[in-house]
C-alpha positions, 0 to 999 in steps of 0.5 A, spaced: 598 786 870 591 788 874 588 794 870 587 798 877 594 797 878 597 799 871 593 805 872 595 807 879 603 807 876 601 811 869 598 816 874 604 816 878 608 817 873 604 823 870 604 826 876 611 826 878 613 829 871 607 835 870 608 837 877 611 843 879 614 844 886 609 847 890 611 854 894 607 857 899 606 865 899 610 867 905 610 874 909 612 878 915 607 877 921 607 885 921 604 885 914 598 881 915 596 883 922 600 879 927 605 880 932 612 877 931 613 877 938 607 873 940 608 868 935 615 867 937 612 865 944 610 858 940 618 856 939 619 855 947 612 852 948 613 846 942 621 846 945 618 845 952 614 838 949 620 836 946 625 837 952 621 834 957 620 828 952 612 828 952 613 829 944 618 827 939 618 833 934 612 837 931 611 842 925 607 848 927 605 853 921 601 859 921 598 863 915 594 869 915 590 873 908 593 867 904 600 867 906 604 864 911 607 867 916 610 862 921 613 855 919 618 852 924 620 845 926 622 842 933 625 836 935 626 829 932 622 825 926 625 819 929 631 817 933 637 821 932 633 824 926 631 831 926 624 834 924 624 836 917 619 841 915 617 836 909 616 830 914 611 826 912 605 824 917 600 819 918 594 824 918 589 819 920 582 822 921 584 828 917 582 824 912 575 826 912 575 833 910 579 831 904 573 825 903 567 830 904 571 835 898 571 829 894 563 828 895 561 835 894 565 835 887 560 829 885 555 833 888 556 840 884 556 835 878 549 833 879 550 826 881 546 826 886 542 830 892 544 830 899 537 828 902 537 822 897 538 815 900 544 812 900 541 805 898 540 809 891 547 808 890 549 803 894 543 797 894 546 793 900 543 798 905 537 798 903 534 793 908 539 794 914 535 794 921 536 798 926 538 796 934 533 796 938 535 793 945 538 787 947 536 782 953 537 774 955 533 773 948 538 776 944 538 783 940 532 786 938 531 790 931 526 795 928 526 798 921 529 805 919 524 810 920 527 814 915 532 812 910 540 814 911 541 819 906 547 822 904 548 828 908 547 823 914 553 820 912 556 826 911 554 829 919 556 822 922 548 821 923 548 815 919 547 810 925 553 806 923 558 805 929 565 805 930 568 798 932 571 802 939 565 802 944 562 797 948 555 796 945 552 790 942 553 793 934 560 795 935 562 788 938 560 785 931 564 790 927 570 788 931 569 781 930 567 782 923 574 786 921 571 791 917 578 794 914 580 787 912 579 787 904 576 792 900 571 798 901 566 794 897 567 788 901 566 793 908 559 794 905 558 787 904 559 786 911 556 793 914 549 790 910 548 785 915 550 789 921 544 793 925 545 800 925 546 803 932 541 808 932 535 811 927 538 815 922 538 822 923 537 822 930 544 822 933 551 824 932 556 818 932 563 818 930 563 811 926 564 808 919 560 813 915 566 817 911 568 810 910 561 809 906 563 816 903 569 813 899 565 807 897 559 811 894 565 816 890 567 809 887 560 807 885 559 814 882 565 815 879 567 808 877 574 810 880 578 807 885 577 812 891 585 814 891 585 815 884 579 819 884 583 824 890 589 824 885 586 826 879 580 831 882 584 833 888 592 832 889 594 833 882 590 840 881 592 842 888 600 840 887 599 836 894 605 832 891 606 828 898 599 826 900 597 819 898 595 812 902 602 810 901 609 813 901 613 811 895 620 808 897 624 815 895 620 818 900 621 813 906 627 817 909 621 823 910 616 819 914 616 821 922 615 815 926 609 814 931 611 815 938 607 813 944 608 813 952 613 808 955 612 804 960 618 807 965 617 814 963 618 819 957 616 816 949 618 810 945 616 808 937 610 804 937 612 798 933 606 797 930 606 794 924 599 797 922 601 803 924 608 803 922 608 800 915 606 806 910 611 803 904 606 799 900 600 801 897 593 799 901 588 795 899 583 798 904 582 805 901 579 808 908 575 815 907 575 816 915 583 815 915 589 812 912 592 818 908 599 820 909 600 828 908 605 834 910 604 840 913 605 844 906 600 840 903 595 840 908 596 847 908 594 848 900 588 844 902 586 849 908 587 855 904 583 852 898 577 851 903 579 858 906 578 861 899 571 858 898 574 852 894 579 855 889 587 855 890 592 858 886 588 858 879 585 852 881 578 851 883 575 844 885 569 847 889 564 853 888 564 858 894 557 856 896 559 849 896 564 850 901 560 854 905 555 849 905 561 844 908 563 848 913 556 850 916 553 847 922 548 842 920 547 838 927 542 841 933 544 841 940 540 836 942 543 830 937 550 832 939 554 828 944 554 830 951 557 825 956 562 820 951 569 822 949 567 827 944 563 831 949 568 836 952 572 836 945 565 838 942 562 842 947 560 849 944 561 846 937 556 844 931 558 840 925 559 840 918 561 835 913 567 832 916 569 838 920 567 841 927 564 848 927 564 853 932 557 855 934 558 860 939 564 862 943 561 862 949 566 857 953 573 859 956 576 853 953 575 854 946 578 861 943 576 863 936 571 866 931 564 864 930 564 859 924 571 857 925 572 849 923 577 844 924 579 837 925 584 832 928 588 826 927 589 820 932 596 821 932 596 828 933 595 832 927 591 838 927 588 844 923 584 850 924 580 855 920 578 861 922 574 865 915 573 872 920 580 873 921 582 869 915 586 864 919 589 858 918 593 853 924 597 847 922 600 842 927 603 835 925 606 831 930 606 823 931 604 821 938 598 817 940 594 817 944 591 823 941 589 829 945 594 826 951 597 834 952 593 840 950 598 842 945 593 844 940 589 848 945 596 852 947 598 853 940 591 856 938 591 860 944 598 863 942 596 864 935 590 868 937 594 872 942 598 875 936 592 878 932 593 886 933 589 888 927 
């Protein structure tokens, strides 16, 4: 048997045997300065989305001052199957903050500095060229003006593309099928593809966090999923977070829905989306994890607590401050593409968007709040000033089709009475 597979089986057994049931602390809303009457307005909002056949079902969870004050399930997790509070969701890009924490664990242990060139640890990246322009003679390239750094990867300013946009570099990404294989296979392919722009000059949502996952593997000497289990999931007792769902938990997996051709919604019968029952080969740092509202609340509370939860410390407080602070100037944030409206007034830290100025009517929240979401409409939001955490889990694509995250956040903030 492959040694890596054997190690994963042994580790899974150790987790199952040693992990106690995780219980989040709870209290009444009024004890932490929230109005129960206002919080109760969440229920009709979510139920309306279900009744109007816009969303299949969801879980909403709110915590303040370290205690959960609201947690409720709505609708269905699959046809005829009521949503459960322990339902398992594909969290997609909400994998990125977890990957960033993994990187910062190694940073604290002194393995690298944030301004180190990526090529010092991933030599394949040493001589990657940068796309300049394309004309009738083909693609023109130039040298990197400054090396891509680990900080560039953490802040999506690396120059790496996404593979989804209409440009010459992304077309190569699509042709190469970068997720077909291991993280190491992806690195070998990326090394032969030019960067989309000069590192450090533009924020671009792309493959940066996948490269970070490979960086963790290179430095730690362990497969990325095993590192996450050993250093994050097991210590925090995030017992339902992984890259696949074991057979005994498959009945808790929420189906992914999309718009039906005629009206309403329907289950998406896409094998790449729906098959979560087998271990994956490509351990994406960008996305790919499954989790529960409870597990992600634990992870979020660890961040809000500046690196500690239930007596377990993953990061020092100053490291969390660094991770959740803005590192991007206004000049290099997106202005007119998909992320433009969503990130208006935002900065970006390491894997999370950060509210800079609460000057726009469409964004309610304190300066310094941070958040991110997943492609199938999972969402978390942390406000350190108010000691507030919001979690919303559903499974519907396209993401952001409905403003449910915004409406949920507004109702919670309206409930603050202290």
